[in-house]
C-alpha positions as CSV (number, residue, x, y, z in Angstrom):
1,M,0.0,0.0,0.0
2,E,2.8,2.4,0.9
3,S,4.6,1.6,-2.3
4,F,1.4,2.3,-4.3
5,L,1.0,5.7,-2.6
6,Q,4.6,6.5,-3.2
7,G,4.1,5.7,-6.9
8,D,1.1,8.1,-7.0
9,V,3.3,10.9,-5.5
10,C,6.1,10.2,-7.9
11,Q,3.7,10.2,-10.9
12,D,2.6,13.7,-9.9
13,L,6.2,14.9,-10.2
14,R,6.3,13.4,-13.8
15,E,3.3,15.5,-14.7
16,I,5.1,18.9,-14.9
17,S,3.2,22.1,-15.2
18,V,5.0,24.3,-17.7
19,V,3.7,27.5,-16.2
20,N,4.7,26.5,-12.6
21,L,8.1,25.4,-13.9
22,I,8.8,28.7,-15.7
23,V,7.6,30.7,-12.7
24,S,9.8,28.6,-10.3
25,I,12.9,29.1,-12.5
26,V,12.3,32.8,-12.8
27,I,11.9,33.1,-9.0
28,V,15.2,31.3,-8.4
29,I,17.1,33.5,-10.9
30,G,15.3,36.6,-9.7
31,M,16.2,35.8,-6.1
32,L,19.9,35.5,-7.0
33,I,19.8,38.8,-8.9
34,S,17.8,40.6,-6.2
35,Y,20.4,40.0,-3.5
36,L,23.4,41.1,-5.7
37,P,22.8,44.9,-5.2
38,Q,23.0,44.4,-1.4
39,H,26.2,42.3,-1.7
40,V,27.8,44.8,-4.2
41,R,26.8,47.9,-2.1
42,I,28.5,46.6,1.1
43,I,31.6,45.5,-0.8
44,S,31.8,48.8,-2.8
45,R,31.4,51.0,0.2
46,G,33.8,48.9,2.3
47,T,31.5,49.0,5.3
48,S,28.3,47.5,6.7
49,E,27.3,50.9,8.3
50,G,23.6,51.4,8.4
51,I,22.8,47.7,8.6
52,S,21.4,46.6,12.0
53,P,23.3,43.7,13.5
54,Y,20.0,42.4,14.9
55,F,18.5,42.6,11.5
56,V,21.3,40.3,10.2
57,L,20.8,37.9,13.2
58,L,17.1,37.6,12.8
59,G,17.2,37.4,9.0
60,T,19.9,34.7,9.0
61,T,18.2,32.5,11.7
62,S,14.8,33.0,10.0
63,A,16.2,31.9,6.6
64,T,17.9,28.9,8.3
65,S,14.7,27.8,10.0
66,A,12.6,28.3,6.7
67,F,15.1,26.2,4.7
68,A,15.1,23.4,7.3
69,N,11.3,23.7,7.5
70,I,10.7,23.0,3.8
71,L,13.3,20.2,3.8
72,L,11.5,18.4,6.6
73,L,7.9,18.8,5.4
74,P,6.3,15.4,4.5
75,K,5.6,16.5,1.0
76,S,9.2,17.6,0.4
77,R,10.6,14.4,1.9
78,Q,8.3,12.4,-0.4
79,D,9.5,14.4,-3.4
80,I,13.2,13.9,-2.5
81,A,12.6,10.2,-2.1
82,C,11.0,10.1,-5.6
83,C,14.2,11.2,-7.2
84,K,15.5,7.6,-6.9
85,E,12.6,6.5,-9.2
86,I,12.1,9.4,-11.7
87,E,14.2,11.1,-14.4
88,T,16.7,13.8,-13.4
89,F,14.8,16.5,-15.2
90,H,11.6,15.7,-13.4
91,C,13.4,15.5,-10.0
92,V,15.1,18.9,-10.5
93,A,11.8,20.5,-11.6
94,G,9.9,19.0,-8.6
95,L,12.5,20.3,-6.2
96,L,12.7,23.9,-7.4
97,G,10.5,25.0,-4.5
98,I,13.1,23.7,-2.1
99,A,15.8,25.2,-4.2
100,Q,14.2,28.6,-3.9
101,L,14.5,28.6,-0.1
102,G,18.0,27.2,-0.4
103,V,19.1,30.1,-2.6
104,Q,17.5,32.6,-0.2
105,W,19.4,31.0,2.7
106,I,22.7,31.1,0.9
107,C,22.2,34.8,-0.2
108,F,21.3,36.0,3.2
109,T,24.1,34.0,4.8
110,F,26.4,35.8,2.5
111,I,25.0,39.2,3.8
112,F,25.8,37.9,7.3
113,V,29.4,37.1,6.3
114,L,29.8,40.5,4.6
115,F,28.4,42.3,7.6
116,L,31.1,40.7,9.8
117,V,33.9,41.2,7.3
118,F,33.2,44.9,6.7
119,F,32.0,45.7,10.3
120,R,33.8,48.8,11.6
121,Y,34.5,48.5,15.3
122,N,37.3,50.9,16.0
123,A,35.7,54.4,16.2
124,V,38.3,57.1,16.0
125,D,38.2,60.4,17.9
126,D,36.2,62.9,15.9
127,P,35.3,66.1,17.7
128,D,33.1,67.2,14.8
129,S,30.7,64.3,15.1
130,E,27.7,64.2,17.2
131,A,28.3,62.1,20.4
132,A,24.9,60.5,20.1
133,L,25.6,59.2,16.6
134,V,29.0,57.8,17.8
135,E,27.3,56.0,20.8
136,E,24.7,54.5,18.5
137,Q,27.3,52.7,16.4
138,P,27.2,49.0,17.2
139,R,30.2,47.7,19.1
140,W,32.5,44.8,18.0
141,Q,31.1,42.7,20.9
142,T,27.7,43.0,19.3
143,A,29.0,41.7,16.0
144,L,30.6,38.7,17.7
145,L,27.4,38.1,19.7
146,V,25.4,38.0,16.4
147,A,28.0,35.6,14.8
148,S,27.9,33.3,17.9
149,L,24.1,33.2,18.1
150,T,23.7,32.6,14.4
151,L,26.2,29.7,14.4
152,L,24.6,28.2,17.5
153,H,21.2,28.3,16.0
154,G,22.3,26.6,12.9
155,L,24.1,23.9,14.9
156,A,21.0,23.4,17.1
157,V,18.8,22.9,14.0
158,I,21.2,20.3,12.6
159,V,21.6,18.4,15.9
160,V,17.8,18.2,16.7
161,T,17.0,17.2,13.1
162,G,19.7,14.5,13.2
163,I,18.4,13.1,16.5
164,L,14.8,13.0,15.4
165,S,15.7,11.4,12.1
166,T,17.5,8.6,14.0
167,I,15.2,7.8,17.0
168,A,11.9,9.6,16.3
169,H,11.3,9.8,12.6
170,D,7.6,10.2,13.1
171,K,8.2,13.5,14.9
172,L,9.9,15.2,12.0
173,A,6.6,16.7,10.7
174,I,6.0,18.3,14.1
175,W,9.6,19.6,14.2
176,A,9.1,21.0,10.7
177,N,6.1,23.0,11.8
178,V,8.1,24.2,14.9
179,L,10.8,25.5,12.5
180,G,8.2,27.1,10.3
181,V,6.6,28.9,13.3
182,M,10.1,29.9,14.5
183,A,10.9,31.3,11.0
184,A,7.7,33.2,10.9
185,L,8.2,34.8,14.3
186,L,11.8,35.7,13.5
187,A,10.6,37.2,10.1
188,A,7.8,39.1,11.9
189,V,10.4,41.1,13.9
190,Q,13.3,40.9,11.5
191,Y,12.8,44.4,10.0
192,I,11.9,46.2,13.3
193,P,15.6,46.7,14.4
194,Q,16.5,47.8,10.8
195,M,13.7,50.3,10.8
196,W,14.9,51.6,14.1
197,T,18.4,51.9,12.8
198,T,17.4,53.6,9.6
199,Y,15.1,56.0,11.5
200,H,17.9,57.1,13.8
201,L,20.6,57.4,11.1
202,K,18.2,59.3,8.8
203,H,19.9,57.7,5.9
204,I,20.1,54.2,4.4
205,G,23.9,53.6,4.8
206,S,24.8,50.3,3.2
207,L,21.2,49.2,2.9
208,S,20.3,48.6,-0.8
209,I,17.1,50.1,-2.1
210,P,17.2,48.3,-5.4
211,M,17.3,45.0,-3.5
212,M,14.2,45.8,-1.6
213,C,12.5,47.1,-4.8
214,M,12.9,43.7,-6.3
215,Q,12.3,41.6,-3.2
216,T,9.1,43.3,-1.9
217,P,6.9,42.3,-4.9
218,G,9.0,39.2,-5.5
219,G,8.2,38.1,-1.9
220,F,4.5,38.0,-2.7
221,V,5.1,36.1,-6.0
222,F,7.3,33.6,-4.2
223,A,4.7,33.1,-1.5
224,G,2.1,32.4,-4.3
225,S,4.5,29.9,-5.9
226,L,4.9,28.0,-2.6
227,F,1.2,28.1,-2.0
228,A,0.6,26.5,-5.4
229,R,3.0,23.7,-4.6
230,L,2.2,23.1,-0.9
231,G,-1.4,24.3,-0.6
232,W,-2.9,25.4,2.8
233,A,-0.9,22.6,4.5
234,G,2.3,24.5,3.8
235,W,1.2,27.7,5.5
236,S,4.2,27.6,7.7
237,S,6.4,28.0,4.6
238,W,4.6,30.4,2.3
239,G,3.2,32.5,5.2
240,I,6.7,33.6,6.2
241,F,7.1,35.3,2.8
242,V,3.8,37.1,2.9
243,L,4.8,38.6,6.3
244,T,8.4,39.3,5.3
245,A,7.3,41.1,2.0
246,T,4.9,43.3,4.0
247,M,7.5,44.3,6.5
248,Q,10.1,44.9,3.8
249,G,7.7,47.1,2.0
250,L,7.4,49.3,5.0
251,L,11.2,49.5,5.3
252,L,11.5,50.3,1.6
253,S,9.1,53.2,2.0
254,M,11.1,54.6,4.9
255,A,14.4,54.2,2.9
256,I,13.0,55.9,-0.2
257,Y,11.7,58.8,2.0
258,Y,15.1,59.4,3.6
259,E,16.9,59.1,0.3
260,I,14.6,61.7,-1.3
261,Q,15.0,64.0,1.6
262,A,18.8,63.6,1.5
263,R,18.9,64.4,-2.3
264,K,16.7,67.5,-1.7
265,G,19.1,68.6,1.0
266,S,16.1,69.1,3.4
267,K,17.6,67.1,6.2
268,D,20.2,68.9,8.3
269,H,22.1,66.2,10.1
270,T,25.7,65.0,10.3
271,P,26.3,62.1,7.9
272,G,27.7,58.9,9.2
273,R,31.5,58.3,9.0
274,S,31.1,56.1,6.0
275,T,28.0,57.5,4.4
276,S,28.2,57.1,0.6
277,Q,27.7,60.2,-1.6
278,P,28.2,62.8,1.3
279,E,27.4,65.6,-1.2
280,H,23.7,64.6,-0.7
281,Y,23.9,65.3,3.0
282,A,26.2,68.4,3.2
283,N,24.6,71.9,3.0
284,N,27.7,73.7,1.8
285,Q,31.2,73.2,0.4
286,E,32.9,73.5,3.8
287,R,30.8,70.9,5.4
288,L,31.2,68.6,2.4
289,Q,35.0,68.9,2.6
290,A,35.0,68.3,6.4
291,T,32.9,65.2,5.9
292,M,35.3,63.8,3.2
293,D,38.3,64.6,5.3
294,R,36.8,62.8,8.2
295,Q,36.0,59.7,6.1
296,D,39.6,59.7,4.7
297,S,40.9,59.8,8.3
298,D,38.5,57.0,9.4
299,A,39.6,54.8,6.4
300,A,43.2,55.2,7.4
301,A,42.5,54.1,11.0
302,E,39.9,51.5,10.3
303,T,40.0,47.9,11.5
304,T,37.6,45.1,10.7
305,P,37.3,41.8,12.6
306,L,37.9,39.4,9.7
307,L,40.2,41.5,7.7
308,K,42.6,42.6,10.4
């Protein structure tokens, strides 16, 4: 009987929907492209200034939980098992939904790595800067805390999954839903610290607006793709992206507002040490020159945890 049911499931994978296949491929490629502006922006600016460490922590752990969730769902495990019986093309096509979350996990993990590599932790003395802004810069201890918690979370997911797979295989579905709920809760608060950071800095720093412009509508499309594949039973997977896309849309609106205000020169504040395009924040030539001199001085004295 079990073999008969397995055959029915595998037969479903052989019946490929051309529309769903094209949409899934576009989503995977689009997800890769959407993260590139954020990666490039951090690398090109040589700093992760403006990106909240807690945003990175919550985003990485949420992506890890979401990827583990879809891997452990009964439907996904059945699809993976079918790859032993069906052609490679049908296997790859059937697992594109899992690949989408895998790509997202890899891309956000790379943001986590870049955040640590380009994290500036040695603030230099600068009498022209506002003390409040200096105090709000995250400390190197915070970066190491984020790194430690992220790694511990990933290790815990692997260990618990391994134990359940060995001695309590029937509990994997429950564990998958726990991971899904965890991912949803982390995603629900993921953008709050970033909104707080952006609000206090009054500029976007190394945060990429093009990335959010692509990902906000893409998140809703991605959620729809997962819903088409998993149905209501997969609420713990596609619900994450409905919530995340909504929160990201709010952050995008805030970022665009501050960028427009900065370009109009209507915001009178001291730009960050590593603010890109300081001419958008300076009200006169003297202030622009002072900002550029300060950034040159900072660059000469800068240290970063992984590049030291």
